[in-house]
C-alpha positions as CSV (number, residue, x, y, z in Angstrom):
1,X,72.8,-2.5,-15.9
2,X,73.9,0.9,-14.4
3,X,74.2,0.9,-10.6
4,X,73.4,3.8,-8.3
5,X,74.1,4.4,-4.6
6,X,70.6,3.0,-4.1
7,X,71.8,-0.3,-5.6
8,X,74.5,-0.4,-2.9
9,X,72.0,0.4,-0.2
10,X,69.7,-2.4,-1.4
11,X,72.5,-4.8,-1.4
12,X,73.5,-3.9,2.2
13,X,69.8,-4.2,3.2
14,X,69.9,-7.8,2.0
15,X,73.1,-8.4,4.0
16,X,72.3,-6.4,7.1
17,X,68.8,-5.0,7.2
18,X,68.7,-1.6,8.9
19,X,65.8,-2.8,11.0
20,X,68.4,-4.9,12.9
21,X,70.2,-1.8,14.2
22,X,69.9,-0.7,17.8
23,X,67.5,2.2,18.4
24,X,70.3,4.5,19.6
25,X,72.4,3.9,16.5
26,X,72.9,6.1,13.4
27,X,72.9,3.8,10.4
28,X,72.1,4.0,6.7
29,X,73.1,6.6,4.2
30,X,75.1,9.2,6.2
31,X,76.0,11.5,3.3
32,X,75.3,11.6,-0.4
33,X,72.4,11.0,-2.8
34,X,70.8,7.6,-3.2
35,X,70.1,8.3,-6.8
36,X,73.7,9.2,-7.7
37,X,75.4,6.8,-10.2
38,X,77.9,4.3,-8.8
39,X,80.7,5.5,-11.0
40,X,83.5,3.7,-9.3
41,X,84.2,1.2,-6.6
42,X,83.1,0.7,-3.0
43,X,85.6,1.1,-0.2
44,X,85.0,-0.7,3.1
45,X,86.5,0.5,6.4
46,X,85.9,0.4,10.1
47,X,86.4,4.2,10.5
48,X,86.4,7.1,8.1
49,X,89.8,8.6,8.5
50,X,91.9,11.0,6.3
51,X,94.1,8.1,4.9
52,X,91.0,6.0,4.1
53,X,89.4,8.9,2.3
54,X,92.5,9.7,0.3
55,X,92.7,6.0,-0.7
56,X,89.0,6.0,-1.7
57,X,89.6,9.1,-3.9
58,X,92.7,7.6,-5.5
59,X,90.9,4.4,-6.3
60,X,87.9,6.3,-7.6
61,X,85.4,4.9,-5.1
62,X,81.8,6.2,-5.3
63,X,80.8,5.0,-1.8
64,X,82.6,4.4,1.5
65,X,81.0,1.8,3.7
66,X,82.2,3.0,7.1
67,X,81.2,0.5,9.8
68,X,81.3,3.1,12.5
69,X,79.0,6.1,11.7
70,X,81.1,9.2,11.1
71,X,78.2,11.3,12.4
72,X,77.2,10.1,15.8
73,X,75.6,13.1,17.5
74,X,73.5,15.8,16.0
75,X,75.4,18.5,14.1
76,X,74.5,22.2,14.4
77,X,77.2,23.2,11.9
78,X,79.2,21.4,9.2
79,X,82.5,23.2,8.5
80,X,86.1,22.3,8.0
81,X,87.1,23.7,11.4
82,X,86.5,20.3,13.0
83,X,88.6,17.4,11.5
84,X,85.7,14.9,11.4
85,X,83.4,17.3,9.7
86,X,86.2,18.3,7.3
87,X,86.4,14.7,6.2
88,X,82.7,14.7,5.5
89,X,82.9,17.9,3.5
90,X,85.8,16.5,1.5
91,X,83.9,13.3,0.7
92,X,80.8,15.3,-0.4
93,X,83.0,17.6,-2.6
94,X,84.5,14.4,-4.2
95,X,80.9,13.1,-4.7
96,X,81.6,10.1,-2.5
97,X,78.6,8.8,-0.6
98,X,79.0,7.4,2.9
99,X,77.0,4.5,4.3
100,X,77.2,3.0,7.8
101,X,75.7,-0.4,8.8
102,X,77.2,-0.6,12.4
103,X,74.9,-2.5,14.7
104,X,72.7,-3.7,11.8
105,X,75.8,-5.6,10.6
106,X,76.5,-6.9,14.1
107,X,73.0,-8.3,14.7
108,X,72.2,-9.8,11.2
109,X,72.4,-13.5,10.7
110,X,76.0,-14.4,9.5
111,X,77.0,-10.9,10.5
112,X,79.8,-9.7,12.8
113,X,78.5,-11.4,15.9
114,X,78.5,-14.8,14.2
115,X,82.0,-14.1,12.8
116,X,83.3,-13.3,16.3
117,X,81.7,-16.4,17.7
118,X,83.7,-18.5,15.2
119,X,86.8,-17.3,17.0
120,X,85.6,-18.8,20.2
121,X,84.9,-22.2,18.6
122,X,87.9,-22.2,16.5
123,X,85.7,-22.5,13.4
124,X,84.3,-25.8,14.5
125,X,80.6,-26.7,15.0
126,X,78.8,-25.6,18.2
127,X,76.0,-27.3,20.1
128,X,74.0,-24.1,20.0
129,X,74.5,-20.4,18.9
130,X,71.9,-17.8,19.5
131,X,71.5,-14.1,20.1
132,X,72.0,-12.8,23.6
133,X,69.3,-10.2,22.9
134,X,67.1,-11.6,20.1
135,X,66.0,-9.1,17.5
136,X,62.3,-8.3,17.8
137,X,60.4,-7.7,14.6
138,X,56.8,-7.0,13.8
139,X,55.2,-6.6,10.4
140,X,53.2,-3.3,10.3
141,X,50.1,-5.2,9.2
142,X,50.2,-7.4,12.4
143,X,50.4,-4.8,15.1
144,X,46.9,-5.5,16.4
145,X,44.2,-8.2,16.3
146,X,40.6,-7.2,15.9
147,X,38.0,-9.7,17.2
148,X,34.2,-9.7,16.7
149,X,31.3,-12.1,17.2
150,X,28.6,-12.6,14.7
151,X,26.1,-15.1,13.3
152,X,27.8,-17.5,10.8
153,X,25.6,-16.2,8.0
154,X,27.2,-12.8,8.3
155,X,30.8,-14.0,8.6
156,X,31.9,-14.0,4.9
157,X,30.5,-10.5,4.4
158,X,32.2,-9.2,7.5
159,X,35.6,-10.8,6.6
160,X,35.6,-9.4,3.1
161,X,34.5,-5.9,4.4
162,X,37.2,-5.8,7.1
163,X,39.8,-7.1,4.6
164,X,38.9,-4.3,2.2
165,X,39.7,-1.8,5.0
166,X,43.1,-3.3,5.5
167,X,42.7,-6.1,8.0
168,X,43.8,-9.7,7.5
169,X,47.2,-9.2,5.8
170,X,49.9,-11.6,6.8
171,X,53.0,-11.3,4.5
172,X,51.9,-12.1,0.9
173,X,48.5,-13.4,2.1
174,X,45.3,-11.4,2.3
175,X,41.8,-12.2,3.7
176,X,43.6,-14.0,6.6
177,X,41.2,-14.8,9.5
178,X,40.3,-17.4,12.1
179,X,36.8,-18.3,13.3
180,X,35.5,-20.5,16.0
181,X,31.9,-21.3,16.8
182,X,30.2,-20.7,20.1
183,X,27.1,-19.4,21.8
184,X,26.5,-15.7,22.4
185,X,24.0,-14.3,24.9
186,X,22.5,-10.8,25.3
187,X,19.5,-9.1,26.9
188,X,18.4,-5.8,25.4
189,X,16.5,-3.2,27.4
190,X,13.2,-1.7,26.4
191,X,14.9,0.8,24.0
192,X,17.0,-1.9,22.2
193,X,16.3,-3.1,18.6
194,X,18.1,-6.5,18.4
195,X,18.7,-8.1,15.1
196,X,17.8,-11.4,16.7
197,X,15.1,-11.9,19.3
198,X,13.1,-9.3,21.2
199,X,13.9,-6.6,23.9
200,X,13.9,-7.6,27.5
201,X,14.4,-11.3,26.8
202,X,17.7,-13.2,27.3
203,X,18.7,-14.5,23.9
204,X,21.1,-17.3,23.1
205,X,22.5,-17.2,19.6
206,X,24.8,-19.5,17.6
207,X,27.7,-17.2,16.7
208,X,31.3,-17.3,15.5
209,X,34.3,-15.5,16.8
210,X,36.1,-13.8,13.9
211,X,39.8,-12.7,14.4
212,X,41.8,-10.6,11.9
213,X,45.2,-8.9,12.3
214,X,45.4,-5.2,11.6
215,X,47.9,-2.3,11.3
216,X,47.5,0.3,14.0
217,X,47.1,3.0,11.2
218,X,44.2,1.0,9.7
219,X,42.3,0.4,12.9
220,X,39.9,3.4,12.6
221,X,38.6,2.4,9.2
222,X,38.6,-1.3,10.0
223,X,36.4,-0.6,13.1
224,X,34.1,1.8,11.2
225,X,33.7,-0.8,8.4
226,X,33.0,-3.6,10.9
227,X,30.3,-1.5,12.5
228,X,28.7,-0.7,9.1
229,X,28.6,-4.3,7.9
230,X,27.9,-6.1,11.2
231,X,24.2,-7.1,11.5
232,X,23.9,-6.2,15.2
233,X,22.8,-2.9,16.6
234,X,25.8,-2.9,19.0
235,X,28.6,-5.0,17.4
236,X,31.0,-6.6,19.9
237,X,34.6,-5.4,19.1
238,X,37.7,-6.4,21.0
239,X,41.2,-5.1,20.0
240,X,44.3,-6.8,21.2
241,X,47.9,-5.5,21.1
242,X,50.3,-8.0,19.5
243,X,53.9,-8.2,20.7
244,X,56.9,-8.3,18.3
245,X,58.3,-11.7,17.7
246,X,61.9,-12.6,18.6
247,X,64.4,-14.0,16.0
248,X,66.7,-16.3,17.9
249,X,69.5,-16.2,15.3
250,X,69.6,-12.5,15.0
251,X,70.1,-9.6,17.4
252,X,72.7,-8.2,19.7
253,X,75.6,-10.5,20.8
254,X,75.7,-14.3,20.7
255,X,75.7,-17.1,23.3
256,X,77.8,-20.0,22.2
257,X,77.6,-23.5,23.7
258,X,80.7,-25.4,22.9
259,X,80.4,-29.0,21.8
260,X,83.6,-29.8,23.6
261,X,84.3,-27.9,26.8
262,X,87.5,-25.8,26.6
263,X,89.8,-24.1,29.0
264,X,90.2,-20.3,29.1
265,X,93.7,-20.7,27.7
266,X,92.4,-22.7,24.7
267,X,89.7,-20.2,23.9
268,X,92.2,-17.3,24.2
269,X,94.5,-19.1,21.7
270,X,91.6,-19.7,19.3
271,X,90.5,-16.0,19.5
272,X,94.0,-14.7,18.9
273,X,94.4,-16.9,15.8
274,X,91.0,-15.8,14.5
275,X,91.6,-12.1,15.0
276,X,95.3,-12.1,14.0
277,X,96.4,-10.6,17.3
278,X,99.3,-11.6,19.6
279,X,97.6,-11.0,22.9
280,X,94.2,-10.7,24.6
281,X,93.4,-9.4,28.1
282,X,91.8,-12.0,30.4
283,X,90.2,-11.5,33.8
284,X,89.4,-14.9,35.4
285,X,86.4,-15.0,37.8
286,X,87.1,-16.5,41.2
287,X,86.6,-20.2,41.2
288,X,86.2,-20.4,37.4
289,X,89.2,-22.7,36.7
290,X,87.4,-25.6,35.1
291,X,86.3,-26.2,31.5
292,X,84.1,-23.6,29.8
293,X,80.9,-24.6,27.9
294,X,78.9,-21.3,27.7
295,X,80.5,-18.2,26.1
296,X,78.9,-14.8,25.4
297,X,80.4,-12.6,22.6
298,X,79.9,-9.1,21.4
299,X,82.2,-7.1,19.0
300,X,83.3,-3.6,20.0
301,X,82.2,-2.5,23.5
302,X,79.8,-5.1,24.8
303,X,79.3,-4.3,28.5
304,X,75.5,-3.6,27.9
305,X,75.1,-7.4,27.3
306,X,76.9,-8.6,30.4
307,X,73.6,-9.0,32.3
308,X,72.1,-11.0,29.5
309,X,75.3,-13.2,29.4
310,X,75.0,-13.9,33.1
311,X,71.3,-14.7,32.8
312,X,72.1,-17.1,30.0
313,X,74.6,-18.9,32.3
314,X,77.7,-17.8,30.4
315,X,81.0,-18.5,32.1
316,X,83.0,-16.3,29.8
317,X,82.2,-13.0,28.0
318,X,84.3,-12.0,25.0
319,X,84.3,-8.5,23.7
320,X,86.6,-5.7,22.6
321,X,86.7,-3.3,25.6
322,X,85.1,-2.7,29.0
323,X,85.7,-0.3,31.8
324,X,87.6,-1.5,34.9
325,X,84.5,-1.3,37.1
326,X,82.4,-3.1,34.6
327,X,85.0,-5.9,34.5
328,X,85.2,-6.2,38.3
329,X,81.4,-6.2,38.6
330,X,81.2,-9.1,36.1
331,X,84.0,-11.0,37.9
332,X,82.2,-10.6,41.3
333,X,79.2,-12.4,39.7
334,X,81.2,-15.3,38.4
335,X,81.7,-14.2,34.8
336,X,85.2,-14.2,33.3
337,X,86.1,-11.5,30.8
338,X,88.2,-11.6,27.7
339,X,89.1,-8.3,25.9
340,X,90.7,-8.3,22.5
341,X,90.6,-4.6,21.6
342,X,87.6,-2.7,20.2
343,X,88.3,-2.8,16.5
344,X,90.2,-6.0,16.7
345,X,86.9,-7.7,17.3
346,X,85.4,-6.0,14.2
347,X,88.1,-5.4,11.5
348,X,88.6,-9.1,10.6
349,X,85.0,-9.3,9.3
350,X,85.5,-6.8,6.6
351,X,86.9,-9.2,4.0
352,X,83.9,-11.4,4.4
353,X,81.6,-8.3,4.0
354,X,83.7,-7.4,0.9
355,X,83.1,-10.8,-0.7
356,X,79.4,-10.8,0.0
357,X,78.9,-7.3,-1.3
358,X,80.9,-8.0,-4.4
359,X,78.6,-10.9,-5.2
360,X,75.6,-8.7,-4.7
361,X,76.9,-5.9,-6.9
362,X,78.4,-8.1,-9.6
363,X,81.1,-6.2,-11.5
364,X,81.6,-3.4,-9.0
365,X,85.1,-3.1,-7.5
366,X,84.6,-3.7,-3.8
367,X,87.7,-3.4,-1.6
368,X,88.7,-3.2,2.0
369,X,90.7,0.0,2.5
370,X,94.4,-0.7,3.1
371,X,94.6,2.5,5.0
372,X,92.1,1.3,7.6
373,X,94.3,0.6,10.7
374,X,93.6,0.1,14.4
375,X,93.8,3.4,16.3
376,X,95.3,1.6,19.3
377,X,98.1,-0.9,18.8
378,X,100.2,-3.2,21.0
379,X,104.0,-2.9,20.9
């Protein structure tokens, strides 16, 4: 089977669905054509740099999976006058596509967040691990719920008519509905033409409440269809907004509950071994000298999750980098901070991504670029 760039994109979607990405992020195919053949290998890197691009060219890669998006803000020009843009132009000239997963890879189950959490536990089991900011997802067909009330004799006809207009779809299932019996009342004025009873007399009718989910885009035709097939002159129609559902195991950051409480020094040692670094920066919150059970983690720059970590009773927050005032603010609120360097908390995951992508692509040379190196090093 011949692979295309789309094959790579589909594989990455299975590993890290782009719907997992933060709304501010720039993920997906950054440059290139999805229909282009996957002539050579796939290079994986944290950043697209000149050495990484040269290595990809030398190894005849067709795609570079660059974790950090090489295009972050909108471009008004694309020329070789700016070094970052020159790299993009060179990649395009060499017919090398560029794909960026970034926060989609962070938030996905068994993604970068979970890998970093392993560094806190030392690879051992934990009592609990969940997202600090759970990913919210909503199927397009379940954005709204349409409710009506009708005699039971009309229910099957209404259900089928609304389903034909697009209501009642839940995953692979169609004609999904729920009904409950009850008693409806109404009193029509002298101009009314009730389907049951007579004007100006209070009527009590055995009815059923019919509920069906619906996409927002399908609502107009669903309502029109309901009105057409409902036996009443004035059909009762309620429309409810449905909220997105959280996924506890996916989303931004992780909160780890340790099976065995550990000291700050022990966790630092585990993290250094996991990341392959010789030192981490530690800021101990006042009075936080005892064992630690609750730890928040986020690769890269995780300050946006500090509030959630505090709300989730974390005693320690592990990330790559934070500003001085962000650190002091966390310390003042009883949260210790451990910083290991931005890309140090990301790069070690690349071999795991390589192996998963290689299995998905079967026969394609997937490699972590040797030229990918930390921009900031400790001496």
